[in-house]
Structure formats: structure tokens, C-alpha cells
C-alpha positions in Angstrom: 56.5 146.6 71.5 57.0 147.8 68.0 60.6 147.6 66.9 61.1 151.3 66.5 59.4 152.5 69.7 62.4 152.0 72.0 64.4 154.1 69.6 61.9 157.0 69.1 60.3 157.6 72.5 63.0 156.6 75.0 63.6 159.4 77.5 67.3 158.5 77.7 69.4 158.7 74.6 70.3 155.3 73.2 74.0 156.1 73.4 73.7 157.1 77.1 71.6 154.0 77.9 74.1 151.8 76.1 77.0 153.3 77.9 75.4 152.8 81.3 74.6 149.2 80.5 78.0 148.5 79.1 79.7 149.9 82.1 77.5 147.8 84.4 78.3 144.7 82.4 82.1 145.1 82.8 83.0 144.7 79.2 86.2 146.6 78.3 84.9 147.7 75.0 81.9 147.4 72.6 80.1 148.9 69.6 76.4 149.2 69.1 75.0 150.0 65.7 71.3 150.5 65.1 69.4 151.1 61.8 65.8 152.4 61.8 63.9 154.5 59.2 65.9 157.4 60.5 69.2 155.9 59.3 72.1 154.1 61.1 73.7 155.3 64.3 76.9 153.7 65.6 77.9 154.1 69.2 81.4 153.0 70.4 82.2 152.3 74.1 85.4 151.7 76.1 88.8 150.5 75.2 90.4 148.2 72.7 92.4 146.7 75.5 91.5 147.0 79.2 95.1 147.7 80.3 95.4 151.1 78.7 94.6 150.4 75.1 93.2 152.9 72.6 89.6 153.9 72.8 87.1 151.9 70.7 86.1 153.8 67.6 83.4 153.2 64.9 86.1 151.5 62.8 87.4 149.1 65.4 86.8 145.5 64.4 85.7 142.8 66.8 85.8 139.0 66.4 82.4 137.7 65.3 82.6 134.1 66.4 79.7 132.1 65.0 78.1 135.1 63.3 80.7 134.4 60.7 78.4 131.6 59.6 76.0 134.0 58.0 78.7 135.2 55.7 79.7 131.7 54.7 76.0 130.9 54.1 75.6 134.0 52.0 78.4 132.9 49.7 77.0 129.4 49.5 73.5 130.8 48.6 75.1 133.0 45.9 76.4 129.8 44.3 73.0 128.3 44.6 71.4 131.3 42.9 74.0 131.1 40.1 73.2 127.4 39.5 76.6 126.2 40.6 75.2 123.9 43.3 71.8 122.6 44.4 70.5 122.7 47.9 69.1 119.2 48.0 71.7 117.0 46.4 74.5 115.3 48.4 77.5 117.5 48.8 79.5 114.4 48.0 78.5 115.1 44.3 81.0 117.9 44.4 83.3 116.5 47.1 83.9 112.9 46.1 86.0 112.1 49.3 82.8 112.3 51.3 81.5 109.2 49.6 84.3 107.3 51.4 83.2 108.5 54.9 82.4 106.2 57.8 79.6 108.6 58.6 76.2 108.3 56.8 75.7 112.0 57.6 78.9 112.9 55.6 78.0 110.6 52.7 74.4 112.0 52.4 74.5 115.5 53.8 73.1 118.2 51.5 73.9 121.9 51.5 70.4 122.7 52.8 71.1 120.4 55.8 74.5 121.8 56.5 73.3 125.4 56.4 70.4 124.6 58.7 72.3 122.4 61.1 70.2 119.4 60.3 72.8 117.2 58.7 73.4 114.9 61.7 77.1 115.7 61.8 79.3 116.0 64.9 79.2 119.5 66.3 82.6 120.6 67.3 85.3 118.3 66.0 88.8 119.8 66.5 91.3 118.3 64.0 95.0 118.3 64.7 97.8 119.2 62.2 95.3 120.7 59.7 96.6 123.4 57.3 93.6 123.5 54.9 89.9 123.1 54.8 90.3 120.1 52.5 92.6 118.6 55.1 90.0 119.2 57.8 87.4 117.4 55.6 89.7 114.4 55.2 90.2 114.3 59.0 86.4 114.1 59.4 85.9 111.0 57.3 86.2 108.6 60.2 84.0 110.5 62.6 80.8 108.9 63.8 77.2 110.1 63.1 75.3 112.0 65.7 71.8 111.8 64.2 70.0 110.8 61.0 70.6 113.4 58.3 67.6 115.7 57.9 65.7 114.4 60.9 66.7 116.8 63.7 68.6 120.0 64.6 72.0 119.7 66.0 74.2 122.8 65.9 77.4 122.0 64.0 80.5 124.1 63.6 81.8 121.2 61.6 79.0 121.5 59.1 80.0 125.0 58.3 83.6 124.0 57.8 82.3 121.5 55.2 80.3 124.4 53.5 83.5 126.4 53.4 85.3 123.6 51.7 82.5 123.2 49.2 82.9 126.9 48.4 86.6 126.4 47.7 85.8 123.4 45.5 83.3 125.3 43.4 85.0 128.7 43.1 88.7 127.7 43.0 89.3 130.4 45.6 90.1 130.1 49.3 87.1 130.5 51.6 88.3 134.0 52.6 89.0 135.1 49.0 85.4 134.1 48.2 83.9 135.9 51.1 86.0 139.0 50.3 85.3 138.9 46.6 81.6 138.1 46.7 80.4 140.0 49.8 82.9 142.2 51.6 84.3 144.2 48.6 81.0 144.7 46.7 79.3 146.0 49.8 82.3 148.0 51.0 82.3 146.4 54.4 84.9 146.6 57.1 85.3 142.9 57.6 88.6 140.9 57.9 90.1 137.7 59.2 91.0 137.3 62.8 94.7 138.3 62.2 93.7 141.8 61.3 95.8 144.6 62.9 94.0 146.9 65.3 91.3 144.4 66.3 89.8 144.7 69.7 91.6 142.4 72.2 89.4 139.7 73.8 89.1 139.6 77.6 87.9 137.1 80.1 86.6 139.5 82.7 89.4 142.1 82.6 92.2 139.7 81.5 93.4 139.9 77.9 93.4 136.6 76.1 94.4 135.5 72.6 91.9 134.9 69.9 91.2 131.1 70.1 89.8 129.4 67.1 90.4 125.7 66.4 92.4 124.9 63.2 90.2 124.8 60.1 87.2 126.5 61.7 87.4 129.8 59.8 84.1 129.3 57.9 82.4 128.7 61.2 83.9 131.6 63.2 86.9 133.2 61.6 85.8 136.8 60.8 86.1 140.2 62.5 84.0 143.2 61.7 82.5 146.5 62.9 79.0 146.7 64.2 78.1 149.2 61.5 79.3 146.8 58.8 77.1 144.0 60.2 74.1 146.3 60.0 75.0 147.1 56.3 75.4 143.4 55.6 71.9 142.7 56.9 70.4 145.6 55.0 72.0 144.2 51.8 70.1 141.0 52.5 66.8 143.0 52.8 67.5 145.1 49.8 68.5 142.4 47.3 72.0 143.7 47.0 73.8 140.5 48.0 71.2 137.9 47.0 68.0 137.7 44.9 65.1 138.2 47.3 63.9 134.5 47.1 67.3 133.2 48.2 67.6 135.9 50.9 64.2 134.9 52.3 65.2 131.2 52.3 68.2 132.1 54.6 65.7 133.3 57.2 62.8 130.9 56.6 62.8 128.2 59.3 63.2 124.6 58.4 61.0 122.0 60.0 63.5 120.8 62.6 63.4 122.9 65.8 66.6 124.4 67.2 65.5 123.5 70.7 67.3 125.5 73.4 68.9 128.3 71.3 66.3 129.8 69.0 62.7 129.6 67.8 63.7 128.5 64.3 66.6 128.2 61.9 66.8 128.9 58.3 69.8 128.5 55.9 72.2 130.8 57.7 70.0 132.9 60.0 68.2 132.0 63.3 64.7 133.3 64.0 63.5 134.8 67.3 59.8 135.6 67.0 59.5 138.2 64.2 63.2 138.9 64.3 66.1 137.1 62.6 69.8 137.2 63.3 72.8 135.3 64.6 74.9 135.3 67.8 78.6 134.4 68.2 81.2 134.0 70.9 84.8 133.2 71.2 86.8 133.3 74.4 86.5 136.9 75.6 84.3 138.2 72.8 80.6 138.3 71.8 78.5 139.3 68.8 74.7 139.6 68.4 72.8 140.6 65.3 69.0 141.1 65.1 66.8 142.4 62.3 63.1 143.0 61.9 62.5 142.7 58.1 59.1 144.4 58.0 60.2 147.6 59.7 63.8 147.4 58.4 65.1 147.7 62.0 68.6 146.2 62.4 70.7 146.0 65.6 74.3 144.8 66.0 76.4 144.6 69.1 80.0 143.5 69.3 82.1 143.3 72.5 85.6 142.3 73.6 84.5 140.9 77.0 83.3 137.5 78.3 80.2 139.3 79.8 79.2 140.6 76.4 76.1 138.3 76.2 74.9 139.7 79.5 75.1 143.2 78.0 73.1 142.0 75.0 70.5 140.3 77.1 69.9 143.5 79.1 69.6 145.7 75.9 67.4 143.2 74.1 65.1 142.9 77.0 64.9 146.7 77.5 64.2 147.4 73.9 61.9 144.5 73.0 64.4 142.9 70.6 63.6 139.2 69.7 65.3 136.7 71.8 64.8 133.0 72.6 62.6 132.2 75.6 63.0 128.5 76.6 59.9 126.6 77.7 59.1 126.3 81.4 59.8 122.9 83.0 57.6 121.7 85.8 59.2 118.8 87.7 57.4 115.5 87.6 58.1 111.9 88.7 60.2 110.0 86.2 61.8 106.5 85.8 65.4 107.6 86.2 66.7 104.3 85.0 65.7 105.0 81.4 67.7 108.2 81.4 71.0 107.1 83.0 74.1 106.6 80.9 76.5 108.3 78.5 75.6 110.5 75.6 78.1 111.3 72.9 78.6 114.0 70.3 82.0 112.9 69.0 84.5 113.7 71.8 81.9 115.5 74.0 80.4 113.1 76.5 77.5 113.9 78.8 76.9 111.5 81.6 73.5 111.3 83.4 73.8 109.6 86.8 71.7 109.3 89.9 72.9 110.8 93.2 71.4 110.6 96.6 69.6 113.9 96.1 68.6 113.5 92.5 69.9 113.4 89.0 73.2 114.9 87.9 74.6 115.9 84.5 78.4 116.1 83.8 80.3 116.7 80.6 83.9 115.5 81.4 85.3 119.0 81.6 84.5 119.6 85.2 81.0 120.9 84.5 78.5 119.3 86.9 74.9 120.3 87.5 71.9 118.8 89.2 68.8 118.7 87.0 65.1 118.0 87.2 62.9 116.4 84.5 59.5 117.6 83.5 56.7 116.7 81.0 57.6 115.9 77.4 61.1 114.7 78.4 62.2 118.3 79.1 64.8 118.9 81.8 66.2 122.0 83.5 69.6 122.5 85.1 70.0 124.0 88.5 72.5 126.9 88.6 75.7 126.5 90.7 74.2 128.6 93.5 71.0 126.5 93.6 68.9 129.7 93.2 67.2 129.0 89.8 67.3 127.2 86.5 69.7 128.5 83.9 69.4 126.0 81.0 66.7 123.8 79.5 67.3 120.7 77.4 65.3 117.6 76.4 65.6 113.9 75.9 64.8 112.4 72.5 63.3 109.0 71.9 63.6 106.5 69.1 60.7 104.8 67.3 60.5 102.2 70.0 60.0 104.9 72.7 63.5 104.4 74.3 65.5 107.5 75.3 68.1 107.6 72.5 69.7 111.0 72.9 69.6 114.3 74.7 69.6 117.8 73.2 71.4 120.6 75.1 72.6 124.0 73.9 71.2 123.1 70.5 73.4 120.0 70.1 72.3 116.4 70.1 74.3 113.8 71.9 73.5 110.2 71.2 73.1 107.7 74.0 75.2 104.6 74.2 72.6 101.9 74.4 73.4 98.8 76.4 
């Protein structure tokens, strides 16, 4: 389907279709903004807070979660374009404390690797008693490696905190001041930090919850915005208003390492989904999805204040032919279970693969447990809790000797503890 067909020949107005889908999803409130060659249309839905809050308007801001990373990456690429930093030299050249790190990944990681999640760093480290990005970086210095820098994709919130700290080091501004000065104000965007007044309240189902972002994670998930501002931000990328074209293209040009399980490819700040690029983000009770088709200049942004927001996005993206990741099929085949069993670590996250009487089981130490089946090429699929289908696909990774050395699940690598 061509990107503009769903907009032009739909028998149901997009606002009506969106409203029907949003009501069915159960999200308290949402905004949809769409840009085609006919201009930009923004459609609000529902309430700022389920328990009698104001109606969502076009100016209501929603938490962006990980879609914040595209703003952080944009500022970093502006610094690259200005000659203040190079993509392929160690970040330790500008942040000397990294040279003292236990982790090879921290000592060697480059900006290109951090932006593309190929630096081999831990994914989701939550530091305690941190009051600055530099303090967070110091807390990282004794964390272990996950993978060899540059050799594989492992999604890392931690890596983007590192990029935010680099921005502060190079500009002399706080991360937020840099984002505000270099992107938000020049483009006239309605974007703010998560403490902004009037922001849509997150909900788990219909229960209001506080915005929950680990200390120090602002560069990875600390912004709020309107859907229309997200569309304008992407258009600025396509029009050369925020970055020279060659650097804007680099942000959406996939690197060699594949982001298995979450996207078709990953550039220096944008994921790719077929011919579309964009980013998704979630925090507890919120969701954000951005997609853009550069050739047709079609841009779609959806923000919600409900834990079912990604279900709404999946329905809309499927109905309108918007790019989304389709995991490979996994056909179960006989395997030697003994070479898979054991514990797999990504810092404090520990996956355990164990053998039960009825097959293999995966746990993560938080109460999550799922049966799984293994197929060709070391792929595996998890059985959903009702046993009616397979919801998630992962894979095992082998070392040069052919031994299972890690697993990759939800875009993150967890290294096996070898006996």
C-alpha cells in the first residue's frame, strides 16, 4: 500500500476511525498527528486523566519514553556536523573518566556505536543516589561488558545517558538546555521535560500512575511533547532545518548489526521498518510511536496516556499499511537442550533457561516465566500465558567456537555464564 492511500481513499474519516480504535483500545487519552502532501492534521482523543480530567487538546503534552532518544541523537549529530566530535573515535577522548572503566565497552565505545546501540554496554542500569549525568557515568565505571563493542546490536538506555553526558561535556550546557537551545526553540516545538504542568497523566489500564523514569535517564526517556510537534520535528529532519542532509540521512541509515526482535534496522537515532523510519517509546502507562516515509514525506505520530497504547498503534499501523517490524517465523525442531541451559546476564537482568518435564522454560527473576520452543538458526519463540500462540521471538548467539554464548531478546543481548 502506498503511504498516502489510507489517508486519501478511506471511506471513514481518519479522525472517526482513530476515535473508534482508541475507544476500543481503552486508552484514557491520545493524540494522532498525520502529515501528507495535503498538510498536517492533528486529532485529539479522550481525557488527560481518566477520573474526570480535562479533555485532551492539540496542545496537551504526553511523555515520549524512548522516542526522546531521537532528540538526544539529533543534538549529538549537530555537534558532529559542527566538527566538535567525531563519530568513530572513543568517547573517552572527551570523557577521560571512561578510560578508567572496568568495562572494555566503556573504554572503547564511539559515538556511532552509542547512537546505534552497538557499543556492547549494559542496557538498563539504574544507578542510586545520582543527581547528575556525570554522576551516573561515574556509577557506570564498574559495570561489566555485555558484548564486544561494534560487533552486535543490544538496545541500551545506558548508552544514551552516556551520549547525554557527552553533550554536556562538549557544550557546557545541561542536556535539557542543549536540546531546548539546539532543537526545541529553533523549530518552535511544544516539547518539555517530564515535570511540565498540564501533561497527560499516565495510566495502567484506568488507574493513574506517576511518571516513572530512573534517575539519570533523561537523555534516554525524559521528554514530553505533542504529536504535532513530533511530526514537525521529523519534517525538520527531512527538510534540512535541523541537520545538513548527509547527517540527517545517517541517522536513518541502518548500521550492519541487526536489531533482532524490535526493528528491521537501526541508524544513528532512528529505527527502520521497511521503507519507513521512526522510534517507539513507553513508560509505565504511556506510549509514543513515530513513523515517517521519506520519499512521500508522510509522517505519523501517536502519543497515548494508557498502558494499552501500543495495542492502539498496532491496530492503526496495520490498517493503514505503516511500517512495523514483523519477526521471523520459528518452526520448532529438535535441539540439544543441554547447550542452552543456564543463566544469561545483562547487568542486573538475569534470564534463566531451564528444562522442565514438558519442555524448556525462560524466566527473568521478576516473576516472568514462559515456555519456549527452539527452531532453525538458533531462533526461539515464547508461548503466551494462555498457551494460544507465540508472542515474542528471540535468538541464541554463538561464539567463534560454536558454543551458545548469549541470547538476544527484546533487542537486548544477555551474556551466558559459561561453566
